[in-house]
Backbone as XML, in Angstrom:
<?xml version="1.0"?>
<chain id="A" units="angstrom">
  <residue number="1" name="MET">
    <atom name="N" x="0.845" y="-1.176" z="0.000"/>
    <atom name="CA" x="0.000" y="0.000" z="0.000"/>
    <atom name="C" x="0.889" y="1.237" z="0.000"/>
  </residue>
  <residue number="2" name="ARG">
    <atom name="N" x="0.511" y="2.177" z="-0.764"/>
    <atom name="CA" x="1.298" y="3.380" z="-0.950"/>
    <atom name="C" x="0.798" y="4.495" z="-0.034"/>
  </residue>
  <residue number="3" name="ASN">
    <atom name="N" x="1.706" y="5.239" z="0.552"/>
    <atom name="CA" x="1.330" y="6.391" z="1.368"/>
    <atom name="C" x="1.051" y="7.565" z="0.456"/>
  </residue>
  <residue number="4" name="MET">
    <atom name="N" x="-0.057" y="8.229" z="0.717"/>
    <atom name="CA" x="-0.413" y="9.398" z="-0.078"/>
    <atom name="C" x="-0.606" y="10.576" z="0.862"/>
  </residue>
  <residue number="5" name="GLU">
    <atom name="N" x="-0.087" y="11.693" z="0.464"/>
    <atom name="CA" x="-0.236" y="12.884" z="1.288"/>
    <atom name="C" x="-1.600" y="13.510" z="1.015"/>
  </residue>
  <residue number="6" name="ARG">
    <atom name="N" x="-2.285" y="13.860" z="2.085"/>
    <atom name="CA" x="-3.604" y="14.481" z="1.996"/>
    <atom name="C" x="-3.608" y="15.747" z="2.828"/>
  </residue>
  <residue number="7" name="LYS">
    <atom name="N" x="-4.433" y="16.673" z="2.445"/>
    <atom name="CA" x="-4.574" y="17.903" z="3.221"/>
    <atom name="C" x="-5.984" y="17.914" z="3.806"/>
  </residue>
  <residue number="8" name="ILE">
    <atom name="N" x="-6.070" y="18.075" z="5.131"/>
    <atom name="CA" x="-7.372" y="18.200" z="5.780"/>
    <atom name="C" x="-7.365" y="19.474" z="6.615"/>
  </residue>
  <residue number="9" name="THR">
    <atom name="N" x="-8.533" y="20.018" z="6.806"/>
    <atom name="CA" x="-8.661" y="21.242" z="7.598"/>
    <atom name="C" x="-9.439" y="20.913" z="8.860"/>
  </residue>
  <residue number="10" name="LEU">
    <atom name="N" x="-8.816" y="21.185" z="9.994"/>
    <atom name="CA" x="-9.450" y="20.988" z="11.299"/>
    <atom name="C" x="-9.417" y="22.310" z="12.049"/>
  </residue>
  <residue number="11" name="THR">
    <atom name="N" x="-10.438" y="22.548" z="12.834"/>
    <atom name="CA" x="-10.395" y="23.752" z="13.667"/>
    <atom name="C" x="-9.480" y="23.480" z="14.855"/>
  </residue>
  <residue number="12" name="ASP">
    <atom name="N" x="-8.997" y="24.540" z="15.464"/>
    <atom name="CA" x="-8.159" y="24.391" z="16.655"/>
    <atom name="C" x="-8.921" y="23.671" z="17.758"/>
  </residue>
  <residue number="13" name="GLU">
    <atom name="N" x="-10.211" y="23.954" z="17.864"/>
    <atom name="CA" x="-11.034" y="23.327" z="18.899"/>
    <atom name="C" x="-11.172" y="21.825" z="18.661"/>
  </residue>
  <residue number="14" name="GLU">
    <atom name="N" x="-11.413" y="21.410" z="17.417"/>
    <atom name="CA" x="-11.521" y="19.987" z="17.093"/>
    <atom name="C" x="-10.223" y="19.259" z="17.430"/>
  </residue>
  <residue number="15" name="LEU">
    <atom name="N" x="-9.112" y="19.852" z="17.021"/>
    <atom name="CA" x="-7.813" y="19.236" z="17.279"/>
    <atom name="C" x="-7.524" y="19.166" z="18.776"/>
  </residue>
  <residue number="16" name="ALA">
    <atom name="N" x="-7.803" y="20.240" z="19.509"/>
    <atom name="CA" x="-7.566" y="20.261" z="20.954"/>
    <atom name="C" x="-8.425" y="19.218" z="21.671"/>
  </residue>
  <residue number="17" name="ASP">
    <atom name="N" x="-9.700" y="19.086" z="21.273"/>
    <atom name="CA" x="-10.573" y="18.079" z="21.878"/>
    <atom name="C" x="-10.038" y="16.675" z="21.637"/>
  </residue>
  <residue number="18" name="ALA">
    <atom name="N" x="-9.638" y="16.401" z="20.404"/>
    <atom name="CA" x="-9.133" y="15.073" z="20.070"/>
    <atom name="C" x="-7.851" y="14.756" z="20.842"/>
  </residue>
  <residue number="19" name="ILE">
    <atom name="N" x="-6.970" y="15.718" z="20.949"/>
    <atom name="CA" x="-5.721" y="15.519" z="21.704"/>
    <atom name="C" x="-6.036" y="15.282" z="23.166"/>
  </residue>
  <residue number="20" name="ARG">
    <atom name="N" x="-6.956" y="16.053" z="23.717"/>
    <atom name="CA" x="-7.318" y="15.908" z="25.129"/>
    <atom name="C" x="-7.937" y="14.536" z="25.398"/>
  </residue>
  <residue number="21" name="LEU">
    <atom name="N" x="-8.793" y="14.078" z="24.499"/>
    <atom name="CA" x="-9.488" y="12.815" z="24.707"/>
    <atom name="C" x="-8.611" y="11.588" z="24.470"/>
  </residue>
  <residue number="22" name="THR">
    <atom name="N" x="-7.677" y="11.673" z="23.534"/>
    <atom name="CA" x="-6.862" y="10.506" z="23.195"/>
    <atom name="C" x="-5.472" y="10.539" z="23.811"/>
  </residue>
  <residue number="23" name="GLY">
    <atom name="N" x="-4.958" y="11.730" z="24.062"/>
    <atom name="CA" x="-3.583" y="11.845" z="24.535"/>
    <atom name="C" x="-2.567" y="11.775" z="23.404"/>
  </residue>
  <residue number="24" name="ILE">
    <atom name="N" x="-3.047" y="11.669" z="22.175"/>
    <atom name="CA" x="-2.158" y="11.616" z="21.004"/>
    <atom name="C" x="-1.918" y="13.041" z="20.545"/>
  </residue>
  <residue number="25" name="THR">
    <atom name="N" x="-0.661" y="13.473" z="20.590"/>
    <atom name="CA" x="-0.357" y="14.866" z="20.263"/>
    <atom name="C" x="0.099" y="15.067" z="18.816"/>
  </residue>
  <residue number="26" name="ASP">
    <atom name="N" x="0.561" y="14.012" z="18.148"/>
    <atom name="CA" x="0.995" y="14.134" z="16.763"/>
    <atom name="C" x="-0.230" y="14.106" z="15.844"/>
  </residue>
  <residue number="27" name="PRO">
    <atom name="N" x="-0.468" y="15.156" z="15.055"/>
    <atom name="CA" x="-1.663" y="15.216" z="14.216"/>
    <atom name="C" x="-1.796" y="14.047" z="13.238"/>
  </residue>
  <residue number="28" name="GLN">
    <atom name="N" x="-0.691" y="13.586" z="12.647"/>
    <atom name="CA" x="-0.763" y="12.449" z="11.721"/>
    <atom name="C" x="-1.219" y="11.188" z="12.435"/>
  </residue>
  <residue number="29" name="GLN">
    <atom name="N" x="-0.623" y="10.912" z="13.585"/>
    <atom name="CA" x="-1.023" y="9.731" z="14.350"/>
    <atom name="C" x="-2.463" y="9.852" z="14.818"/>
  </residue>
  <residue number="30" name="LEU">
    <atom name="N" x="-2.866" y="11.053" z="15.185"/>
    <atom name="CA" x="-4.227" y="11.298" z="15.654"/>
    <atom name="C" x="-5.244" y="10.986" z="14.554"/>
  </residue>
  <residue number="31" name="VAL">
    <atom name="N" x="-4.986" y="11.440" z="13.335"/>
    <atom name="CA" x="-5.898" y="11.178" z="12.222"/>
    <atom name="C" x="-5.913" y="9.692" z="11.883"/>
  </residue>
  <residue number="32" name="ARG">
    <atom name="N" x="-4.751" y="9.043" z="11.871"/>
    <atom name="CA" x="-4.701" y="7.597" z="11.618"/>
    <atom name="C" x="-5.523" y="6.838" z="12.658"/>
  </residue>
  <residue number="33" name="HIS">
    <atom name="N" x="-5.354" y="7.211" z="13.922"/>
    <atom name="CA" x="-6.090" y="6.568" z="15.011"/>
    <atom name="C" x="-7.600" y="6.782" z="14.833"/>
  </residue>
  <residue number="34" name="ALA">
    <atom name="N" x="-7.986" y="7.998" z="14.515"/>
    <atom name="CA" x="-9.409" y="8.310" z="14.335"/>
    <atom name="C" x="-10.009" y="7.491" z="13.196"/>
  </residue>
  <residue number="35" name="LEU">
    <atom name="N" x="-9.299" y="7.397" z="12.076"/>
    <atom name="CA" x="-9.799" y="6.618" z="10.937"/>
    <atom name="C" x="-9.903" y="5.140" z="11.288"/>
  </residue>
  <residue number="36" name="SER">
    <atom name="N" x="-8.900" y="4.626" z="11.984"/>
    <atom name="CA" x="-8.914" y="3.226" z="12.386"/>
    <atom name="C" x="-10.101" y="2.923" z="13.299"/>
  </residue>
  <residue number="37" name="GLU">
    <atom name="N" x="-10.333" y="3.778" z="14.286"/>
    <atom name="CA" x="-11.457" y="3.579" z="15.203"/>
    <atom name="C" x="-12.796" y="3.714" z="14.486"/>
  </residue>
  <residue number="38" name="PHE">
    <atom name="N" x="-12.877" y="4.629" z="13.536"/>
    <atom name="CA" x="-14.104" y="4.817" z="12.770"/>
    <atom name="C" x="-14.430" y="3.570" z="11.949"/>
  </residue>
  <residue number="39" name="VAL">
    <atom name="N" x="-13.422" y="3.008" z="11.294"/>
    <atom name="CA" x="-13.634" y="1.802" z="10.489"/>
    <atom name="C" x="-14.046" y="0.634" z="11.389"/>
  </residue>
  <residue number="40" name="LYS">
    <atom name="N" x="-13.413" y="0.490" z="12.560"/>
    <atom name="CA" x="-13.806" y="-0.569" z="13.501"/>
    <atom name="C" x="-15.264" y="-0.422" z="13.905"/>
  </residue>
  <residue number="41" name="LYS">
    <atom name="N" x="-15.674" y="0.810" z="14.177"/>
    <atom name="CA" x="-17.059" y="1.060" z="14.587"/>
    <atom name="C" x="-18.031" y="0.686" z="13.470"/>
  </residue>
  <residue number="42" name="LEU">
    <atom name="N" x="-17.701" y="1.024" z="12.244"/>
    <atom name="CA" x="-18.571" y="0.671" z="11.126"/>
    <atom name="C" x="-18.695" y="-0.839" z="10.978"/>
  </residue>
  <residue number="43" name="HIS">
    <atom name="N" x="-17.583" y="-1.556" z="11.144"/>
    <atom name="CA" x="-17.625" y="-3.018" z="11.075"/>
    <atom name="C" x="-18.498" y="-3.591" z="12.192"/>
  </residue>
  <residue number="44" name="LEU">
    <atom name="N" x="-18.349" y="-3.077" z="13.400"/>
    <atom name="CA" x="-19.155" y="-3.561" z="14.520"/>
    <atom name="C" x="-20.632" y="-3.252" z="14.314"/>
  </residue>
  <residue number="45" name="ASP">
    <atom name="N" x="-20.940" y="-2.069" z="13.795"/>
    <atom name="CA" x="-22.333" y="-1.718" z="13.513"/>
    <atom name="C" x="-22.928" y="-2.671" z="12.485"/>
  </residue>
  <residue number="46" name="ARG">
    <atom name="N" x="-22.150" y="-2.979" z="11.473"/>
    <atom name="CA" x="-22.640" y="-3.883" z="10.425"/>
    <atom name="C" x="-22.867" y="-5.275" z="10.995"/>
  </residue>
  <residue number="47" name="LEU">
    <atom name="N" x="-21.950" y="-5.755" z="11.826"/>
    <atom name="CA" x="-22.125" y="-7.068" z="12.445"/>
    <atom name="C" x="-23.346" y="-7.091" z="13.358"/>
  </residue>
  <residue number="48" name="ALA">
    <atom name="N" x="-23.568" y="-6.009" z="14.090"/>
    <atom name="CA" x="-24.713" y="-5.938" z="15.001"/>
    <atom name="C" x="-26.034" y="-5.965" z="14.235"/>
  </residue>
  <residue number="49" name="LYS">
    <atom name="N" x="-26.017" y="-5.562" z="12.989"/>
    <atom name="CA" x="-27.244" y="-5.545" z="12.180"/>
    <atom name="C" x="-27.423" y="-6.835" z="11.398"/>
  </residue>
  <residue number="50" name="GLY">
    <atom name="N" x="-26.686" y="-7.862" z="11.729"/>
    <atom name="CA" x="-26.885" y="-9.143" z="11.068"/>
    <atom name="C" x="-25.730" y="-9.577" z="10.207"/>
  </residue>
  <residue number="51" name="GLY">
    <atom name="N" x="-24.613" y="-8.970" z="10.369"/>
    <atom name="CA" x="-23.447" y="-9.406" z="9.614"/>
    <atom name="C" x="-23.360" y="-8.752" z="8.256"/>
  </residue>
  <residue number="52" name="PHE">
    <atom name="N" x="-22.637" y="-9.404" z="7.373"/>
    <atom name="CA" x="-22.379" y="-8.830" z="6.061"/>
    <atom name="C" x="-23.366" y="-9.322" z="5.016"/>
  </residue>
  <residue number="53" name="SER">
    <atom name="N" x="-24.311" y="-10.152" z="5.422"/>
    <atom name="CA" x="-25.315" y="-10.643" z="4.495"/>
    <atom name="C" x="-26.659" y="-10.013" z="4.830"/>
  </residue>
  <residue number="54" name="PRO">
    <atom name="N" x="-27.166" y="-9.101" z="3.993"/>
    <atom name="CA" x="-28.414" y="-8.425" z="4.331"/>
    <atom name="C" x="-29.617" y="-9.356" z="4.347"/>
  </residue>
  <residue number="55" name="ASP">
    <atom name="N" x="-29.530" y="-10.528" z="3.693"/>
    <atom name="CA" x="-30.646" y="-11.469" z="3.643"/>
    <atom name="C" x="-30.649" y="-12.443" z="4.821"/>
  </residue>
  <residue number="56" name="PHE">
    <atom name="N" x="-29.654" y="-12.356" z="5.668"/>
    <atom name="CA" x="-29.528" y="-13.292" z="6.786"/>
    <atom name="C" x="-30.669" y="-13.104" z="7.775"/>
  </residue>
  <residue number="57" name="GLU">
    <atom name="N" x="-31.275" y="-14.214" z="8.173"/>
    <atom name="CA" x="-32.297" y="-14.185" z="9.220"/>
    <atom name="C" x="-31.807" y="-15.049" z="10.365"/>
  </residue>
  <residue number="58" name="ALA">
    <atom name="N" x="-31.796" y="-14.496" z="11.548"/>
    <atom name="CA" x="-31.349" y="-15.245" z="12.715"/>
    <atom name="C" x="-32.356" y="-16.347" z="13.029"/>
  </residue>
  <residue number="59" name="PRO">
    <atom name="N" x="-31.872" y="-17.513" z="13.454"/>
    <atom name="CA" x="-32.795" y="-18.585" z="13.809"/>
    <atom name="C" x="-33.590" y="-18.208" z="15.050"/>
  </residue>
  <residue number="60" name="PRO">
    <atom name="N" x="-34.772" y="-18.795" z="15.230"/>
    <atom name="CA" x="-35.547" y="-18.472" z="16.428"/>
    <atom name="C" x="-34.806" y="-18.890" z="17.683"/>
  </residue>
  <residue number="61" name="ARG">
    <atom name="N" x="-34.969" y="-18.114" z="18.716"/>
    <atom name="CA" x="-34.291" y="-18.414" z="19.981"/>
    <atom name="C" x="-35.225" y="-19.199" z="20.881"/>
  </residue>
  <residue number="62" name="ARG">
    <atom name="N" x="-34.658" y="-20.148" z="21.594"/>
    <atom name="CA" x="-35.429" y="-20.915" z="22.563"/>
    <atom name="C" x="-34.894" y="-20.602" z="23.935"/>
  </residue>
  <residue number="63" name="ARG">
    <atom name="N" x="-35.785" y="-20.359" z="24.842"/>
    <atom name="CA" x="-35.371" y="-20.077" z="26.215"/>
    <atom name="C" x="-35.180" y="-21.388" z="26.962"/>
  </residue>
  <residue number="64" name="PRO">
    <atom name="N" x="-34.201" y="-21.437" z="27.855"/>
    <atom name="CA" x="-34.036" y="-22.629" z="28.686"/>
    <atom name="C" x="-35.295" y="-22.855" z="29.520"/>
  </residue>
  <residue number="65" name="PRO">
    <atom name="N" x="-35.549" y="-24.105" z="29.921"/>
    <atom name="CA" x="-36.787" y="-24.404" z="30.651"/>
    <atom name="C" x="-36.987" y="-23.549" z="31.899"/>
  </residue>
  <residue number="66" name="HIS">
    <atom name="N" x="-35.925" y="-23.183" z="32.590"/>
    <atom name="CA" x="-36.114" y="-22.432" z="33.823"/>
    <atom name="C" x="-36.546" y="-20.987" z="33.578"/>
  </residue>
  <residue number="67" name="PHE">
    <atom name="N" x="-36.588" y="-20.540" z="32.312"/>
    <atom name="CA" x="-37.074" y="-19.200" z="32.012"/>
    <atom name="C" x="-38.544" y="-19.193" z="31.613"/>
  </residue>
  <residue number="68" name="ARG">
    <atom name="N" x="-39.086" y="-20.353" z="31.382"/>
    <atom name="CA" x="-40.477" y="-20.422" z="30.935"/>
    <atom name="C" x="-41.420" y="-20.129" z="32.090"/>
  </residue>
  <residue number="69" name="ASN">
    <atom name="N" x="-42.642" y="-19.797" z="31.749"/>
    <atom name="CA" x="-43.655" y="-19.507" z="32.759"/>
    <atom name="C" x="-44.405" y="-20.774" z="33.169"/>
  </residue>
  <residue number="70" name="ASP">
    <atom name="N" x="-43.696" y="-21.889" z="33.285"/>
    <atom name="CA" x="-44.352" y="-23.128" z="33.679"/>
    <atom name="C" x="-43.992" y="-23.518" z="35.117"/>
  </residue>
  <residue number="71" name="LEU">
    <atom name="N" x="-43.692" y="-22.516" z="35.937"/>
    <atom name="CA" x="-43.394" y="-22.743" z="37.345"/>
    <atom name="C" x="-44.432" y="-22.027" z="38.197"/>
  </residue>
  <residue number="72" name="ASP">
    <atom name="N" x="-44.753" y="-22.628" z="39.328"/>
    <atom name="CA" x="-45.671" y="-21.940" z="40.235"/>
    <atom name="C" x="-44.907" y="-20.878" z="41.020"/>
  </residue>
  <residue number="73" name="GLU">
    <atom name="N" x="-45.600" y="-20.157" z="41.913"/>
    <atom name="CA" x="-44.960" y="-19.049" z="42.626"/>
    <atom name="C" x="-43.828" y="-19.479" z="43.554"/>
  </residue>
  <residue number="74" name="ASP">
    <atom name="N" x="-43.772" y="-20.808" z="43.898"/>
    <atom name="CA" x="-42.675" y="-21.317" z="44.735"/>
    <atom name="C" x="-41.508" y="-21.805" z="43.888"/>
  </residue>
  <residue number="75" name="GLY">
    <atom name="N" x="-41.645" y="-21.756" z="42.567"/>
    <atom name="CA" x="-40.572" y="-22.194" z="41.682"/>
    <atom name="C" x="-40.653" y="-23.662" z="41.316"/>
  </residue>
  <residue number="76" name="ASN">
    <atom name="N" x="-41.757" y="-24.310" z="41.655"/>
    <atom name="CA" x="-41.935" y="-25.722" z="41.335"/>
    <atom name="C" x="-42.617" y="-25.859" z="39.967"/>
  </residue>
  <residue number="77" name="PRO">
    <atom name="N" x="-42.255" y="-26.928" z="39.211"/>
    <atom name="CA" x="-42.892" y="-27.108" z="37.900"/>
    <atom name="C" x="-44.389" y="-27.357" z="38.053"/>
  </residue>
  <residue number="78" name="LEU">
    <atom name="N" x="-45.154" y="-26.786" z="37.128"/>
    <atom name="CA" x="-46.600" y="-27.011" z="37.106"/>
    <atom name="C" x="-46.876" y="-28.399" z="36.559"/>
  </residue>
  <residue number="79" name="PRO">
    <atom name="N" x="-47.937" y="-29.048" z="37.027"/>
    <atom name="CA" x="-48.263" y="-30.390" z="36.487"/>
    <atom name="C" x="-48.684" y="-30.264" z="35.019"/>
  </residue>
  <residue number="80" name="ASP">
    <atom name="N" x="-48.365" y="-31.295" z="34.244"/>
    <atom name="CA" x="-48.714" y="-31.290" z="32.805"/>
    <atom name="C" x="-50.175" y="-31.461" z="32.581"/>
  </residue>
</chain>
């Protein structure tokens, strides 16, 4: 991968906030870190929405027996 020089414009306030929050004082490292974290967040958001396949349907979930409402108020199983 080739390094390419880019020019970005940030306000002093944006840069100061980012430095304060991350502790990264070098602007190049700060931008690299921000981009890396942004890409990670996008990947996690996509996974949380069902992964990389938009047609994916999650299988139905079954609750363990002790979560069902088939117990009386003392926690004993109800008769069938």
